[in-house]
N, C-alpha and C positions, 0 to 999 in steps of 0.2 A: 534490488530493482535499480535500473539505470535512471540516473536523475534527468528528468525531462524539463523541469521548470525554467532552466535557464535558456531554452531554445525555443519554448513555446511564445507565440505571438498572441496576446490576450484579445477578447473580443472588441473592447473600446479601442485599441490601437488599430485594429483591422478596419473599424468602421469609419476612421480617420485617415486611412493609409492613401497617399498620393498616387499609388499604382492600381486604384480601384475606380476608374472612371465610372460615372453613371451612364447607365442605358435605361432607355424607357420601360423596358420589360420587366427591369428589376423592381419597379412599383407595383406590378402585378403580381409578382411572386411575393413581396412584402405583405401585399393585400391578402393573399390566399393564406399565408402563414398566419396572419391576425385572425382571418376567420377560423382557422382550424383550430385555435385555442378554445374557441367556445362551439366547436361543431366536431367532435370526434367520435368515431366508433370502435376505436382502436381496442380497448379492453373488451367490447361487446364480441369483437371477433375472436379473440382469445377464448372467451366463454363458449361461444357457439362451436368452435372447433374441439374444445376439450369435452364438452357435453356430448357432441355429435359422434365423436372417434374415439376418444379417450387414449389409451396406450396404442401405438400405432408403428410397431417395428415392422421392417421392410417385409411384405408377403403375409402379414397377419390379416386377420379380419379387420382391426382397427386401422389398417393401411388402407384397405379398399374402401372402407367408410370414409376416410379422410380425403381420398382422391375424388369420391362423389361430391363430398361437401366442399371441395375447392372447386370443381367445375360449377356446381349450383350457385357458390357465393360469387364467383367472379361474375357470373351472369347476371345476378342479381344486382350487383353493383353497377352495372353498365359497361363491363370491359367487352370489347370485340374479340373476334377469333378466337373464342375459349375453346380449348382441347385439351384431352389428355394423351399424351405423347407416350407410348409403351416403353417401359424399361424393364429388362430381365434382371431379376435379382436372385441371390441366394438366401434362404430362408433358414434362420437358426431359432430354436425354440429353447426357453429356458428350463422347464420341467421343475421337479420338486428339487429342493437344495437344503443342506443341512450341513453346518461346520461346527463342531464342538470340541472343547478342550476335555480330555479323558483324564489327564493328571496335570498338575498336582491337585487341582480342585475342580470337579466337574462344572463346565461353564459353557453355555451355548452362545456362540458368537453371532453378532448380527453380520451377516455374511450375503454375498451376491456373486453367482458365476459372471466372469468376464465374458463379454460377448464374443461367440465364435469358440468358447473352450469346448475341449471335448469332455465326455463325461467320465466319470470315476468307473472303476470296474464294480460290478454288482457286489454289494457288500461295504462299498466305499474304500477309502485308503486310511489306514491308521498308523501313524510313524511318530517318531520323535522331531521336534522342530528345530531349525537351526536359523538364526537371526543375523541379517546382513542390512546395512544401511543403504548400500547403492549397488548398482550393476557392477561396478569397478570392484568393490569390496567382495562381491560374490566371484568374480573373475579370478580374484586373486588366492581363493581357496583351492586347496588339494582335493582332489575327487573324492578321496577317502572320507573327508569331513562333510560331504555332501550326500553321498550316494545313499539310497534308501531312505531319504528323511523327507520332510516337508519343509522348503525354504520359505521363510518369512522375511520380505522386503520391506524395512521399515523407514520409508523416506517421506517425511513430511512435505506438505505443499505450503508455500508462503503465500499469504495473503496480500494482494497487490490490486490497485484500482486498475491497471491495464490488463491484468490477467497472466502477466508473464510467468509467474510462477507455477501457471500450469505447463506451459512448454518445457520448464524445465523439469518438471516432476514426471510428466507422462509416458515417458520412455520406460519407467519402471513397469507400467502397464503394458504397453504394448511389445516390449522385448523379454520381461522378466520369465515368462514361462519357458521359452527358448533357451535363454541363458542358463537357468536353472536345469533344464532337462540335459543340456550338454555335459553336465557334472553327475549326472545319475540320479537327480532328485525324483520323487514319486509325485509330488504335486507342489504348487506354489500358492502362497498367500501373500497379498500386498496390502499394506496400510492403504485407505481409500484415497484416491486423487481428488481431494477436496479440502475445504477450510473450515468445515462446520466441527463441532463438538457434540454432535447428536449421534444417537445409535441408527443412524440411517446409512447403510453401506452405498458407495458409488460404483456403478457398472461401468461399463465402457469397452470399446473394442481393443482386443488383442492382435497381434500378428505372428504366426508361427513361421519360423525360419524354415526353409526348404531342407536344410541339412541337419536338421535338429529333430529328436523325437517330440511328439505331442504329448504334454501332460496337462492334467486338469488344472484350471486357475480361477481363483476367486479373489475378491476384495473384502475387507472386514472394515467395519465402521472404526471411526478414529478413537473413541472411548475404548473399544475392545483391543485396538492396535496398542493403546497405552497399557492395557493390562498384560498383554503378552510381553510387551516391551519392558515393563518392570520385572516381570519373573525371569525372563532370558537374561537381562544385564546383570540381575542379582545372582546369577549361577544356578537357578532353578530349572530342573530337567521338566521339559513340558513336552506332552503328546496330545496329538489332536486327531480327530477322525473327519474326514471330508467325503461327504456325499453328494455328488452333483448328477441330476439327471437330464443335463441339457443335450441337445442334439442337432446335428446338421439335417434338416427337413427337406432338402432338395432345391430345385429350381421354381420359381414362379415368376408372376408379372405383376409389376407396380406401375408407375406412371409419373412422369412431370406433368404438373398442371400448369398450363401456359394461357394467359390472357394478355390483351393489349388495350392501350388508349392510342389509336391512330394518329400519326402525325399530319401535318398539312403540306407545306412546300418541301420539307424534307423527310418525308415519311418513311423513304427506303432507309434511312439511318436509325439507329436502334440505341435507346439507353436501357439498360436491362437492371432490374431491381429483383433480387432474389432472396429466398430463406428455405429452409427446408422442412418437408411436411411430415417426416416421419420422426418417431420419438423412441426412446427407450421403454421398455414394457414395465418398469417398476412403479413409475409415476404416470401422470397424465400429459407430460409434454407441454405444460404451460408456460413455463420459462424457456425450456430448450426444446422446440424452437417455435412454440405457439405464439410467442411475443414477436419473434421477428416475422412470422407469416402475417401477424396482424398489422404490424409497421407497413409491410409492403402492399397490402391490400388497401389500408387506408391511404397510403401516399397515391395510388392508382385511382381510387374514389375521388380525391380531391382534384387530381388532375383531369378526370373525365368531366368534371362539373365546372373546371374553370371557365371564366370568362374568356380569357385569351387562350386559345387552344395550342397545345404543344406544336412545334414544328416538327421535332423527331418524333418518332413513335416511342412510346413508353411501354416495354415488354415486362411483365411479371411473369417470373417462374418460380413455382413451388416445386423443389427439387425432391426426388425419391432417394431414399436409401443413403443420406448423408452419414448416419450414425455409423452403420457397420459395413462400409463397402464403397461408398462415392460413386455407385453405377450411374445415378441420375446425373450427376454432373459430366461424367464421360459420356454418356448416351446423347446428351444436349449439345456437347462440343462437336461430337461425331456428326450427328443428325443436321446441325446447322454450320457445318464448316464452310460451306461456300459464302455464306453471309457473315461469317465472323469479321471479315474486314470492315463490315458496314457497323458493328457495333462499336459504338463511339466510347461509352463508359458502362463499366459494371459497378454495382453497389450492392453489398450483401448486408443482411440483418440476421445474425446470430449470435447475439451476446445477451439475450434476455432483455429485461425491463430497465436497465441502468440508464441513467439521464446521459445525454451526450455531452462530452467535455472537449472533443478536440476533432479537427478535420484534418485527414492527410489526403493530399491531391496527387494525381499523376505527374505533375510537374516538378516535384521534389527532387532535390532540396531548395530548388527556386521557388518562387512564388509569383507566378506570371499575372498579367492583368486579369485575364478571364476567371482565374481561380481567386485572386483578390476579390473580385465583384462577388463571386459565390461565397465567400468567406464572409464578407460584409453583411450579406443578408441573414447569416447565422448570429450575428453580433448580438441582437437582443436576446438571444438565447444563452449568451454567456459562453458560446463554444470558442475554444482557442484554436490556433493553427500550430500543426506540428510538422515540422519539415523532414521527418522521417518518411522513407518510402511506404506507400500502401501496400497491404497484402491482399485484401479483398475477400478472404475467405475461402473455405476449402471448396464450396460448391463453384465458385468463379475460378478455382485453381487452373484446370484444363484449358478454358478460353484465355485466361490471363498469360499462360504460358504460349498460347498461340498469337498473342500480340495485341490482345483487347486491353485497353488502359482501364484500371480500377481506381476507385477512391474509398476512403474508410471514413465513416462517422464513427469515432471512438465513443464507447459506452462505459459508464462506471461499472466496472466488475467487482467491486469490493465484495458484494455478498453473492454474486453469481454462482461460485463454486461451493458455497454452502449447499445449494439446491441441485446443481448440476449432476444429472444421471442418477437421482435418488428417488425413492418412493414419495419423497416430499416435494417433488416438482409438479405442484397442484395449483389450481386457479388461486387459493386464498392468499398464496405466496405472492402474486403478482401486484406491484405497486402501480395503480393506475396512472398517477400524476407524472411519476418518472417515465413511464411508458409512453405517455403521450408526449412528453418532452422530446424523447428519442424520435419519435414519429415525425415530428415537426421539422428537426434538424434534417433527417432523411429526405423529407418532401421538399424543403428549399434548395438541396443539393439535385434531386431527380428533375425538379421542374425547371430549375435554372438549365441544367444541362439539356433539356429539350428546346430551350430557347435561344442559348447563347450559340447559336450554330457556328457563326463566323470565328468566334474568339476560342471555342474548344477545338475547333477544327486545326487550328493554328497551334494551340497549346500541347495537345495530345502527342506522345511520343509516335504512336501509330495511327494517327487519326486519318480520316478519309481524305 
């Protein structure tokens, strides 16, 4: 993990910063933040979504129920211009799955097909296992050592507050099947891309290369990966049988759910807050991304009720198909291409229920007066300022590439990847207090961005 403490500016220093001049509207934001501490429906939104729709992979019954829920909930919260904007999606279904050790000791592994995987042939695949620790180690092997075998990629993920261990490890999931197939492997197993020690496997999307054969791929839980690893590093010959019934189920239509809190004198300018509505089929999508959905809806509810109305329009987007295609993100950017220059700021919530701990702003690595003001509003929450450039999240990616400025409210991800993409992503795992904290940090940024119109217009690299 890259050390960050040396460059973070803590909340107390921000509150006293000479480059954060007081503006009258900042008192209104502070008042809304204080009121939100005792008036929050954030956890209730997660409960409502997970109970109403449950698992909601793109194109599934749960996905359709979630879209209906989104439209109904936004309307009930008082948002305007609520609509479902259609998004074509590719449907993948999991089916039955079974992965088991045949020798030396019969042992069923806790396993899950990776999203988008092709199925095994009828009767499954049975073969000897070969272990590698990275894609580089796999590429260095001669074809004769891999051909006809099941490749096991045993690459642990590191636990870090900022979640950077995921970015380093996830390449194994996305590319492992194609790299193994190039060398003649019959199937691939990966150690789950997660930080837990439970027997819950982590699913997630893979990406097949166009120039490689497509072979079945699954993840196994970390404890089961430990067993395989011990056997194989000790020289034991291991055989497994992999049976996956997953399939491509063709095209369907999902939707981005959109609602607004209209602005006043600068209503044509847009501050967008987004989260993704879909979720993997193993759990109920409470952490990923029911928590993010709840954060942005609660931000909108508070702005809709605020005494001082937003000057810019706040637009909430619950994106379709983030987990296995990003079709919703691309569809939004395409459908709203003409108005993207009027998108002043994007903020995405897709990191579970962790407490907010830092802010990244579009003026990085500097910290201009407008963003110093916004950061000062987060000082009571203990949120530091990080001069690293913001990323904005996957769903904001297409519009960020088109020039829309983004900010990041960084959340504590220490336990996020214990639950991410697992059957254990359920409501009982949500920490209501830390979720509430993250919501208030996002609320402060979003509300301020709708009010500080002159300041952010000058500060944004591609501002209006």
